[in-house]
N, CA, C and O of each residue as an XYZ file, in Angstrom:
308
protein
N       4.452    -56.343   -142.659
C       5.453    -55.618   -143.418
C       4.919    -54.216   -143.719
O       3.748    -54.050   -144.059
N       5.776    -53.226   -143.593
C       5.381    -51.835   -143.837
C       5.190    -51.583   -145.331
O       5.869    -52.168   -146.175
N       4.252    -50.700   -145.625
C       3.999    -50.342   -147.028
C       5.209    -49.617   -147.601
O       5.902    -48.889   -146.890
N       5.454    -49.819   -148.871
C       6.568    -49.161   -149.548
C       6.266    -47.678   -149.722
O       5.117    -47.281   -149.915
N       7.303    -46.880   -149.652
C       7.148    -45.443   -149.877
C       7.031    -45.180   -151.374
O       7.400    -46.033   -152.181
N       6.522    -44.006   -151.754
C       6.472    -43.680   -153.183
C       7.854    -43.756   -153.847
O       7.969    -44.189   -154.993
N       8.893    -43.337   -153.129
C      10.241    -43.419   -153.701
C      10.641    -44.876   -153.944
O      11.180    -45.202   -155.002
N      10.380    -45.748   -152.977
C      10.713    -47.162   -153.148
C       9.947    -47.761   -154.327
O      10.501    -48.533   -155.109
N       8.681    -47.400   -154.444
C       7.882    -47.919   -155.562
C       8.408    -47.405   -156.905
O       8.353    -48.125   -157.902
N       8.915    -46.177   -156.942
C       9.483    -45.665   -158.192
C      10.748    -46.427   -158.562
O      11.009    -46.659   -159.742
N      11.533    -46.815   -157.564
C      12.757    -47.585   -157.831
C      12.404    -49.003   -158.275
O      13.099    -49.586   -159.107
N      11.328    -49.559   -157.722
C      10.872    -50.892   -158.124
C      10.394    -50.850   -159.579
O      10.708    -51.746   -160.363
N       9.633    -49.806   -159.940
C       9.189    -49.625   -161.331
C      10.415    -49.534   -162.248
O      10.449    -50.157   -163.308
N      11.420    -48.752   -161.831
C      12.632    -48.584   -162.645
C      13.377    -49.909   -162.818
O      13.942    -50.175   -163.879
N      13.375    -50.727   -161.781
C      14.015    -52.037   -161.877
C      13.291    -52.920   -162.893
O      13.924    -53.613   -163.689
N      11.963    -52.889   -162.857
C      11.184    -53.641   -163.848
C      11.420    -53.115   -165.246
O      11.544    -53.892   -166.193
N      11.485    -51.794   -165.385
C      11.741    -51.153   -166.679
C      13.093    -51.617   -167.232
O      13.210    -51.978   -168.403
N      14.097    -51.600   -166.374
C      15.442    -52.000   -166.791
C      15.462    -53.447   -167.296
O      16.110    -53.753   -168.297
N      14.760    -54.313   -166.607
C      14.685    -55.709   -167.040
C      13.859    -55.834   -168.320
O      14.215    -56.599   -169.217
N      12.773    -55.094   -168.406
C      11.900    -55.148   -169.580
C      12.557    -54.664   -170.862
O      12.194    -55.111   -171.950
N      13.521    -53.756   -170.746
C      14.227    -53.257   -171.933
C      14.992    -54.367   -172.644
O      15.263    -54.270   -173.841
N      15.340    -55.416   -171.911
C      16.101    -56.528   -172.485
C      15.198    -57.542   -173.183
O      15.687    -58.453   -173.852
N      13.895    -57.389   -173.031
C      12.920    -58.318   -173.619
C      12.792    -58.042   -175.122
O      12.627    -56.894   -175.535
N      12.868    -59.091   -175.925
C      12.792    -58.928   -177.383
C      11.519    -59.512   -177.984
O      11.346    -59.503   -179.203
N      10.642    -60.010   -177.151
C       9.412    -60.641   -177.642
C       8.450    -59.611   -178.239
O       8.381    -58.473   -177.775
N       7.718    -60.018   -179.258
C       6.675    -59.183   -179.853
C       5.286    -59.681   -179.464
O       4.283    -59.100   -179.880
N       5.216    -60.738   -178.677
C       3.952    -61.346   -178.274
C       3.535    -60.791   -176.910
O       4.225    -61.005   -175.913
N       2.411    -60.082   -176.867
C       1.947    -59.441   -175.636
C       1.700    -60.467   -174.533
O       2.045    -60.216   -173.378
N       1.117    -61.604   -174.860
C       0.854    -62.649   -173.863
C       2.165    -63.179   -173.281
O       2.266    -63.422   -172.078
N       3.155    -63.354   -174.135
C       4.453    -63.841   -173.670
C       5.115    -62.808   -172.759
O       5.726    -63.170   -171.754
N       4.999    -61.532   -173.103
C       5.578    -60.463   -172.281
C       4.919    -60.459   -170.903
O       5.603    -60.320   -169.889
N       3.597    -60.609   -170.862
C       2.900    -60.633   -169.577
C       3.321    -61.838   -168.746
O       3.472    -61.730   -167.529
N       3.511    -62.976   -169.389
C       3.981    -64.166   -168.684
C       5.386    -63.992   -168.143
O       5.689    -64.418   -167.028
N       6.241    -63.367   -168.935
C       7.610    -63.108   -168.487
C       7.612    -62.139   -167.307
O       8.377    -62.314   -166.359
N       6.757    -61.120   -167.366
C       6.682    -60.155   -166.265
C       6.318    -60.863   -164.967
O       6.850    -60.538   -163.905
N       5.419    -61.821   -165.054
C       5.008    -62.557   -163.860
C       6.107    -63.495   -163.372
O       6.366    -63.576   -162.171
N       6.749    -64.197   -164.286
C       7.751    -65.189   -163.872
C       9.074    -64.567   -163.424
O       9.766    -65.139   -162.582
N       9.434    -63.414   -163.969
C      10.707    -62.780   -163.610
C      10.600    -61.853   -162.406
O      11.618    -61.418   -161.868
N       9.394    -61.550   -161.983
C       9.172    -60.578   -160.908
C       9.746    -61.094   -159.585
O       9.347    -62.160   -159.116
N      10.691    -60.341   -158.971
C      11.333    -60.807   -157.741
C      10.619    -60.392   -156.451
O      11.094    -60.726   -155.366
N       9.507    -59.683   -156.533
C       8.873    -59.123   -155.340
C       7.703    -59.973   -154.856
O       6.866    -60.397   -155.654
N       7.645    -60.225   -153.531
C       6.549    -61.024   -152.981
C       5.288    -60.203   -152.657
O       4.177    -60.727   -152.740
N       5.449    -58.932   -152.294
C       4.305    -58.105   -151.905
C       3.513    -57.667   -153.138
O       4.095    -57.338   -154.171
N       2.182    -57.666   -153.024
C       1.306    -57.384   -154.170
C       1.567    -56.013   -154.792
O       1.681    -55.905   -156.013
N       1.662    -54.971   -153.977
C       1.861    -53.624   -154.517
C       3.195    -53.514   -155.263
O       3.277    -52.895   -156.324
N       4.223    -54.117   -154.697
C       5.544    -54.095   -155.332
C       5.552    -54.933   -156.614
O       6.142    -54.532   -157.616
N       4.899    -56.088   -156.578
C       4.808    -56.938   -157.784
C       4.108    -56.195   -158.907
O       4.533    -56.242   -160.061
N       3.024    -55.506   -158.555
C       2.271    -54.761   -159.555
C       3.122    -53.646   -160.173
O       3.114    -53.453   -161.389
N       3.847    -52.924   -159.339
C       4.662    -51.806   -159.838
C       5.808    -52.314   -160.709
O       6.087    -51.731   -161.756
N       6.479    -53.397   -160.291
C       7.586    -53.958   -161.075
C       7.063    -54.449   -162.423
O       7.664    -54.180   -163.463
N       5.944    -55.168   -162.401
C       5.361    -55.693   -163.642
C       4.985    -54.567   -164.594
O       5.171    -54.687   -165.805
N       4.457    -53.476   -164.055
C       4.081    -52.351   -164.915
C       5.311    -51.759   -165.597
O       5.274    -51.453   -166.789
N       6.396    -51.596   -164.848
C       7.638    -51.104   -165.440
C       8.168    -52.047   -166.507
O       8.596    -51.610   -167.575
N       8.138    -53.345   -166.214
C       8.602    -54.335   -167.173
C       7.791    -54.269   -168.457
O       8.353    -54.202   -169.550
N       6.453    -54.287   -168.321
C       5.588    -54.279   -169.508
C       5.705    -52.973   -170.289
O       5.703    -52.985   -171.519
N       5.805    -51.846   -169.583
C       5.947    -50.567   -170.282
C       7.205    -50.557   -171.153
O       7.171    -50.083   -172.288
N       8.300    -51.072   -170.629
C       9.551    -51.095   -171.398
C       9.504    -52.144   -172.508
O       9.933    -51.881   -173.632
N       8.987    -53.326   -172.196
C       8.971    -54.416   -173.176
C       8.052    -54.108   -174.350
O       8.322    -54.528   -175.475
N       6.975    -53.385   -174.101
C       6.027    -53.067   -175.168
C       6.395    -51.793   -175.924
O       5.803    -51.498   -176.962
N       7.348    -51.052   -175.424
C       7.714    -49.769   -176.031
C       8.140    -49.923   -177.488
O       7.811    -49.071   -178.314
N       8.857    -50.979   -177.818
C       9.332    -51.135   -179.199
C       8.199    -51.500   -180.160
O       8.383    -51.451   -181.376
N       7.025    -51.865   -179.625
C       5.889    -52.200   -180.485
C       5.082    -50.967   -180.892
O       4.300    -51.022   -181.841
N       5.268    -49.863   -180.179
C       4.526    -48.633   -180.441
C       5.464    -47.634   -181.111
O       6.506    -47.307   -180.544
N       5.127    -47.142   -182.297
C       6.023    -46.193   -182.965
C       6.104    -44.873   -182.187
O       5.131    -44.469   -181.549
N       7.253    -44.205   -182.237
C       7.391    -42.917   -181.574
C       6.375    -41.909   -182.126
O       5.953    -42.019   -183.277
N       5.993    -40.952   -181.323
C       4.967    -39.977   -181.707
C       5.335    -39.236   -182.992
O       4.454    -38.949   -183.802
N       6.583    -38.927   -183.191
C       6.989    -38.170   -184.377
C       6.827    -38.960   -185.665
O       6.681    -38.366   -186.733
N       6.849    -40.287   -185.590
C       6.751    -41.072   -186.814
C       5.331    -41.579   -187.087
O       5.097    -42.220   -188.111
N       4.393    -41.304   -186.198
C       3.014    -41.720   -186.425
C       2.400    -40.902   -187.547
O       2.774    -39.751   -187.771
N       1.460    -41.504   -188.243
C       0.768    -40.812   -189.331
C      -0.139    -39.731   -188.755
O      -0.957    -39.994   -187.874
N       0.016    -38.528   -189.258
C      -0.831    -37.413   -188.844
C      -1.383    -36.743   -190.079
O      -0.733    -36.738   -191.125
N      -2.575    -36.176   -189.977
C      -3.111    -35.458   -191.135
C      -2.245    -34.225   -191.431
O      -1.748    -33.564   -190.520
N      -2.085    -33.942   -192.692
C      -1.281    -32.804   -193.113
C      -2.007    -31.514   -192.753
O      -3.233    -31.434   -192.833
N      -1.254    -30.532   -192.366
C      -1.837    -29.222   -192.077
C      -2.168    -28.521   -193.379
O      -1.394    -28.564   -194.335
N      -3.301    -27.889   -193.409
C      -3.722    -27.215   -194.631
C      -3.472    -25.719   -194.565
O      -3.607    -25.021   -195.570
N      -3.106    -25.218   -193.386
C      -2.830    -23.792   -193.251
C      -4.066    -22.953   -193.087
O      -3.984    -21.725   -193.093
N      -5.190    -23.574   -192.943
C      -6.447    -22.829   -192.793
C      -6.737    -22.550   -191.355
O      -7.754    -21.933   -191.039
């Protein structure tokens, strides 16, 4: 089987991301298990890319946005 092109791999990542956005779990181990069980791709490179997209989206709600993170106050010095 021919290797996937960078464009194809980006679409595979996006497909995993789209599926991962629907994940509501807060358990990292469960998210990783779901990424493995829901992954529709047989080739290793494609499986890895899809899983990364899935996990990136599924874990996104666990990390606060950059604007709401605690930062030290500026002192003006």
